[in-house]
N, C-alpha and C positions, 0 to 999 in steps of 0.2 A: 497220639497213638496212630500208628499206621496199620491199616487193614487192607489185605489183598482180597478183593471180592472174587468169588468163584461164580460160575453160572448157576442159575436157579435150580438146575437139576441136581445139585449136591444136597438139596433139602431131603432129609430122611423122613419119609412118611410115618415111620415108627419112632418118632422122636423120643418118646419115653413110654414105658409100659404103664406109667402112672398117669399119663396125660389124658385129660378128658377128651376122648376121641370124637364124641358127638359134637362138642364145642368146636373142635378143630375142623370138622367137616364143613361147618358154616363159616369159619373164619378164613381170612386170607393167609398166605404163607410168607415166611421170611425169605429174603433173598439168600441168606446164608446163615447157618448155625455155626458160630465160631467155637463154642464150647458148651457142652451139656452139663446139667446137674451142678451148677454153681451153688455153693453153700449159702444159706440165708445170711450167715454171719459175715461173709465176704461182701454181700450186697449192702448190708448194714454199714460196714466200714467204708465202703465207697461213698455212700450217702453222707457220712460224717466228714469224710475228706472234702467233699464239695462244700458242705455247709461251713466248715471252719475256714476254708479258703475265702468264702464270701465275707466271713466275719473280719478277716484280716486282709481285705482287698487292698491291692497296691503294694504289697510286700514283694520282695524279690523271689525269684524262682527257687533259690536255695531255701528260703523260709518256707515256701509251699512244700518243698520236698521234706523238710523236717517235720511238718505237720503230718504228711502222709506216713512217714516212718513211725511217728509216735502212735498214730491210730492203728497202723498195721500191727503194732506190738501190744495192743490192748488185749487183756484177757477177754474171754467170751462174756463173763458176767459184767465187766466194766463196759464192754461195747453195748450190751443191751441197756444198761443203766444210762449211758450217755445218749443213746438213741431215744430212749424214753424222754429224757429231759429236752433234747432239741426238738423232737417231733411233737410231743404232747404239751409241753409247757412253753417253749420258745415260739414255735411256729403254729401250734394248735392245728396240726394236720393229722392225716391218717397213715403216715408212712410207717410209724412204729407198729401199728395194728396190722398193716398189710404184710410187712416184711417178716415180722416175728411169728406169724401164725403158721400152722402146718398145712395150709390149703394149697400152697404152690410148689411146683418144681421150677427152679430158676435156670435159665439158659442165657448165654451171651449170644445175641443175634444181630443180624443186619436187616433193617426194614426200609421199605420205600416210605417216604414221608406221606405219600398219597393214602396210605393205609392206616394212618394214626388218628386217634380220637382225642381231642382236648377235653379235660375234665374240670377246668376252671383255673383262674389266675387271680387277679385282683378284681374288685367289685366293678370297676369301669369296663375292663376287658370282658368280664363275665356277661355283661348286658349284650355284648355282640356274640360271644361264644355260644350262649344258650338261646340265642334268637332263632326264629324259624328260618331265617336266611342262612345262617351258618350251621347251627345244630351240632356243634362240636367238631366239625370238619376242619382239619388243620389247613388244608389248601384254600378253603373258602375264607378262613380267617386271614390268611396271608393276603388274599386278593382284596379283602375288605380294608386291611391296613394300607395297602399300596394306594388304593383309591382315596382313602382318607388323607394320607400324607400329601397326595397331589392336589386335593381340592379343599381341605379344611381351612377354616379361618386361623390365622396365626395364634389366636387366643386359645386354641386347642379345646374346643367346647366339649369334646367327649373324653378328654384326658388320656389320649392314646399316643401322644408324641414320645412318651418315654420308651415306646417300643421301636423307635427308629433305630436302624442298625448302628452299632457303635464302632464297627470295623476293627474290633480288637480280637486278639487270639483267644479262642475258647480253650482253656487248659483242660477242663474236664468235659470232653465232648460226648461222653457216654451217658445215656439217659436211663431212667428206670420206668418200666411200664408193666402192666398186667393184662392178661387176657380175661375179658369178662363177657360172657355170652357171645362169643365169637368175634368180639371187637378187641383191638389192641389199644388200650387206654393209658394215657399218661398218668404216672404216679409222681414222678419228680423230674424236673428239668424242662418244664414248659417254656420258661423264658429263654433258655439256651436253644430250645427247638425253634422258637420264633426267630431268634437271631440267625439261626442257620437257614430257615426257610426264606428269609428276606435277602439272603445272599445266594439264593438259588441252589442250596444243597438238596440233593434228590434222595439220598440214602443216609440213614443214621445207625449208629451202633447203640445197643441198649441191653441192659439186663431185663429180661422179660419173665414174669412169673406166670406159669401156665397152671390152671387148676388141676388137681389130682382126683382120681377116683377112689383113693384109699379110704377116705372118710366121707360120710354124708355131710351136708352143710350143717346139720344140727350137731354132729359129733366133732366137728373140727374145733380144735383148741387154739386159744390165743395166748399171748404173753401179756399179763396185766401190768407189770412194772412194780418196782419197789415202793414208790410213794403211796400207792393205794393201800398197801398192807400196813405201812407205818401210820397213815392217817386213821386207819381202822382201830389200831391199838389206842389212839387218843380218844376216839369216839367211844370205845368200849369203857375206858377208864372214867370218862365223864358222864356216862349214861346211867339212867335208873335201871332197875331190873328188867323192865320191858324193853327198853332201848338196847340194853346189853344183849338180850336174846336175839333181837333183830340183827345186831352186828354179827353175832356168831352164826346166824343163819346165812347171812350174806357171805361170810368168810368160807363157810362150808361149800357154798355154791361156787365160789371162786377157785377153791382147791380142785373141785371136780371139773370145772370148765377150762381151767388155764394150764399152760405149760409150766409156769413158774410158781404157782400158788403154794404147793406143799413146801418147796424150798424156802419161799419167802416167810411162811409161818414159822418154820423151824428157825430161821435166822432172826426175825424181828419180834416174834412172840415168845421165843424160848432162849436161843443162844445168847442174844444181846440184850435180854430183858432182865431188869432188876426188880420190877414190880411183881410181887408174888401172885396177885390176882390175875394179871395178864399172862404170866408164865403158866399158871395152872390151867387157865382157859386154853392156851396154846397147845398144851399137852393133850387136853381132852379133844381139841379139834382134830389133831392128827390121829388120835385113837379112833375117832368116830368116822373118819373119812378114809376109805380104803385106798 
């Protein structure tokens, strides 16, 4: 992707009426805002494109393009379901939780690598990233790696040689980040960022989620995912009366707390349900939850 950078003066101080202004006052500014108000579903699809490309690494560019086209044509419900599976089950990370909640306004922006905070990679790299010496600073981690590559024993005692630059084309060079308490923190793409840092890239393009003022932290809703509601039907069916009531209490909370709870109960507890007890319980759940 080619990006024409404009002077920092193009930054709009009123980036979004929903953006947490107090947080922005403490934070650094992007070099450029390419596009405001990217939909969360588009950010989710981009993440999936990256992950499926990694799953089929080594395939032709035409194959990669076919993956991108397939994901771009997914319905919204299929996109969230696939994101849940890749994030929660395959990678066991927080990408689904972050992208699917209504806390953020997403922009496509250009950032200086000096302003980015690492949030963790593998266990060996994390020992360095979260050390007092580096403390999440992307540039300090870069310097640590360069020093290590130059001086470490060939046996690779810290297990960091895997971060040596591969000098390969980075097809998906856009990262995903969130603003948290005035810091721009990595959400996805840390390995690609390190590859770019070690080849002296100074600016990166990213989808950045900025917190909104529309909801308080307590009232912000998240997307729970289909598998949770399916598992709860199983737990309800197998439970004794006390356990069943505990399941129903939890489902009521999930309906109130989540973006997808009511639809999931309608789908898995009622529409697709053949068990009369679960179906009846599902109907009561929707009646009792406004």
